[in-house]
N, C-alpha and C positions, 0 to 999 in steps of 0.2 A: 766586803761579803754583805753587809747588812742593807747597803743600799741597792744591792741588786734587785731583790723583788720590787721595790719602789720604782725603779727604773722600767721594769717590764711591765707593771701596771700602767706606768705612763705611755709607754708604747701601745699597750693595747687601748688606752682610753683616747689617744691621738687617732689610731685606725677607727675607732668606733665615732667619734666627733667627726673626722673626715667623710666617713661613709654616709652619716646623716646628713652632713652639709651638702655632699655632692648630689643626694637624691632631693633634699626639700628645699634648699635656696635656689633663688632663681626667678625667673618669670615664666610662667606661674609659680608661686609659693606654695608649697604642700605640707601640711602640718604633719610632723613625725607619727602621731597617731592614726593617720589617713594613709600611710605608705601603703600598707597591706591591700586596703581596698582600692586605692588609686592604681595599683600595678594591674590589677586585673578588669579595670574598665576600658571603654573604648572613646571616652572622651578626650579632651584636649591634653587635660592633665595626665591621663593614663598614656597617651602617645609621646608626651614630652618625657615622663619618667621613664617608662618601658623601653622606649626605642632611642632615646638620646642619652639621657643621664646614667641610666644603668650599664648600658655598654661602655659608656666613657669611664665609668668606675671600675668596671672591670679591666678595662685596658691599661687604666693608671697602674693598678695593683700588678697586673702581669707585667708590664714594661718596667716598673720599677724593681720588681723581683729579679728579672733577667738582667737589668744593669747592677743591681747590687751584687748578686751572684757572681756576674763577669769581672766586676772591680775585684772581689776578693780573690778569685782564682789568679788573676794577674798579679795583685800584690803577693800572695803567698807564693807564687811560681818564680818570681823574680826578687823576693824579700825585701820590697821596698813600698813603703806605703804612699809614693807618688806614682806608681806604676797603674795608671788609670787608661781607658781607652782614649780619653783626650789625648793623652802623652804618648801614644803608640802607634798613631796613624790608622787605628782601626775605625775610630768614629768619623774621621775626615774622609778615609776611604769610601767608607758606606755612603755617606751624604754625597760624595762627587758621583758616585755611581748612580743614584737616583736623581741627582740635579742635572747631571749631563743632557739626559732625553729631553727635558724641559725647555733648554736652551737651543738644542740642535732641533726642535720642533718634531720630534719622532714620537708616534703613537705607540705607546706602551701600555699594555694590558695590566691592572692591577695585580694579577697573579704572578707576573714577571717582576714586579720592582722588589720583592725580596732576594731574587736572585740576581738582581743587579746590585744591589746592597751587598750581597753576599760577596759578589765577585770584587767590588770595590774595598771592603773589608779585607778580604783576602789578600788583594793587591798592597794594601798598606802594611799588613802583618808581615806578608813575604818580602817586602822590601826592606822593613826593619830586620828582619831576622838575617837576611842575606848580608845586607851591611854591616850588621853587628857579629857576624862570623857564626849564625845559627844557634845564638843562645848560649855561647860559653861563658859570658860574662854579664850578669844581671845589670850592672851599671852601664856597660856598653849597649845593651839593649835599651835601656831607659833613655839614654841620651841619644842614640841613634834614632829611637821611636820618635821624639821631640823635633828632631831635624825632619823626618819625613812626615809628621804631621804638619809642621809648617810649609812644606813644599805643596802638600795636597791643599792646604787651606790656600795657598797662594793661586793654585790652579780654580779653586772655588771662585775666588775673586776675580779671576780673568772671565769665568762664565758670566758672572753678576755684570760684568761690564758689557760683555757682547748681548747680553739678555735685552728684549724690549721692557717697556714700563711694567706691562702686565706680568710677563714672566718673573721679572725682577721682584715685584711684590709677593709672588707665590714662592719663589727661591727663598727670600727673606725671611719669610713667615716659617717656612719649613726647615731653615738652619738654624732657626731658634728652638724649635721642638715644639709641638702643638698638638693637644688633642681634641681641637675643636671640630665639629662636625663628623666625628668618627661613629661608626655603627657597629651593628653585630657581624657584619661582613669583615670588617677590620680585626674583630677579635677572633672569628673563626680562622683567619689567615694565619694566626700565630702558632695554633695548636699544632700543626704538622712539625713545626721546628722544635718545639718543647718536646715532642716524643722522641726527637733525636738527642735533644741537649740534656734532658733530665737523667737519663742512664749513664750518659757520658760523665755528668758531674759526679753522680755516684762511685762510678769507677775510678775516677781522677783523686777523690778524696784521700785515699791512703798515700798516693804519690805525693800529693801536697804536703801531708803530715810528715813525710820524710825529707822532702826538699826544705822544709823549717830549719833542718840541723846543719844546713850548710852542704856546699857542692861534694867536699871531700867525704864527709861522713855518708852522704847520699849514695856516692859510688861505692863505698864500701859496703853499703847494704844492697848494693846490686842494682841501683836505680841508674838509668842512663839520663844524665842530666839534662844533656842537649835535647835528647827527644822528648824528655818530660816537658820542657819549656814549649817547645813546637806543639806538642799536643794541648797543654793549657791555653795557648794562644788560639788554636784552633777551637777549642770548646767556647773561648769568649767570641769568637768571631761569628759563631753559630748563634750564641745568645743575643749579641748585639744587632746584627745586620738585620733581621726582620723586625726589630723595635724600631730601628733607624729608617727602614723603609716605610712602615706605618705612621710612626710620630715624628720623624725627624730626629736629630741627634739631642737628646734630653741631656743637657749639659751637667758632668761633675756628680752625677748620682753614684756613679762607680767610686767615687773618692770619699762621699761622705758616709754612705750606707756601712762600709766596712769599718770606719773610725767609730761609727756608733756601736757596730756589733762587739768591737773589742772593748769599748767602754763598758758595755752591759755584761761581757763576760770575757775579763782579761785573762783567765785562765784557760779559755775554752781551746778545744782540739779544733783541728781544721773542719771536721764534720759539723760541730755544733756552730762555729763561727760561720760557715756557709749557710746554714739555715737561718741564723740571725741577721746575717748581712741581707739575704734575700727579703726577708720581713722587713727590715729597716728601709730598704729601697722601696719597698711597695708603699710604706706609710709616708715617706718623704715626697714620691712623686704624687700620692693621693692628696696630701696637705696642701703641696704646693699648686695643685691644679685649682684649688679654691679660690686664692687670690687672682689667680689667672682668669678665672670666669667672672669674679664680682667686683673686684677692685675698681675697675674702669667701666664697669657695665653702662650702656649695652655693648662695649668695645672689649674684645677680649684680647688679652696679651697672651704671648707664648708662656707655656709653663716651662720649658727650659730657661728662659730668663730670670723665672724665680728661683729654681734649683741651683743656677749658678750665682745669683745674687745672695741668697741665704746660705748656701751649701758650702761654697769655698770659704767664707770665715769662720763658719762654725766647724768644718772640717779641720782647719789648721789650727784653732783654738783646741779642739779635742786632741790632734797629734802632738800639741805642746804639752797639754795636761798629762798625757801619757809618758812623755819623755820625762818630765818632771818628777812624775810619780815613780819612774823606774830608777831615776837618780837618788829619790830621798828615802826609799823603803831600805833602812838600814837597822839591824839588830845587833844587840851584844851577845855573843857567844857565852855559853856557861863558863865558870870558872874553870881552869885546866887542873891537872892532878896535884900541884903544888899552891893553888890558890889563884894563880896568876890568870887574868882574863885572857882568852884567846884571840881578842880584837874583835873588830866590828866584822859582821858577816852580811853581806847584802841578801835579801830576799829576792828571788828570780829564778830564772832558769839554771840548769846544772851547768858545770864547767864547759860540757860538750856543745851547749846551745851558745854560750857566750862566745867561745871561740869561732863559732860560725857567724855570729853577729859581728864580730870583728873582721 
């Protein structure tokens, strides 16, 4: 408990440092005390900061928030911390939907690309649900999703073999996820999807809280578990597809952000964890984009490479720490009526939750 305010302060500090770095660092360099003046100017610095760096910052925050929220929705609905878009065929399907027209030399307007990504993500999600029996078993959904994701990634590899050299470079950079060259048009293209996704997230929070109790208890409380999982996957698709269409599949943010959120708020309910996971996802993508811009300047590396390189080991470490903490939190119960200790009692969820976790 005592470390929670420190962790929140560290999160806010990372967000502030990432924002200042995103706007100031690079060529040309802009001093932090001149940012306000530069944003309103018509010179080179004003154009670079206002038309290139600032929309890239906003896009990183919005994309990270969407991926973090989608990751938490999937993990809570399937009650598994490894239930991430990359393991359920959603991200691979969205990437396949966007990459296929590049290889087939089809002229597709930018406004249509989110719909292609949505169709591909929906295809991956539907294949996973159909093969797993429409979400009757969380473990079956996860294992089937991993197989569907592998099949869709194989399809992407076939497309890369068929592509010519120029298209291959574009597809390769796209599949790693990149924020390079994004403008305000890319940012505004996400708002219509957020108008649909945010109310859906608010409505699904109570259902996610009930699903945490387990399938049997959720059914007892009147929740149709299979339909709830289908709805959760649909919400995740709406969150992920437009981000993949604009930025490419920025990998493993949906895995790392929920782990950070649970570390900051171990006893949080579904609503608080959803907000924290979105905030952590935004900070992760924003901070990862800075080495992507500057580490090998003037050459930019894809931001998805950094989120995967750093996010996977950090997320696994947080997952292990969480499991170790759950095993070691043991207290001694007060002495019984005749002075005998009642034995060790574990701090944690009530027996109903432990039954569901088993």
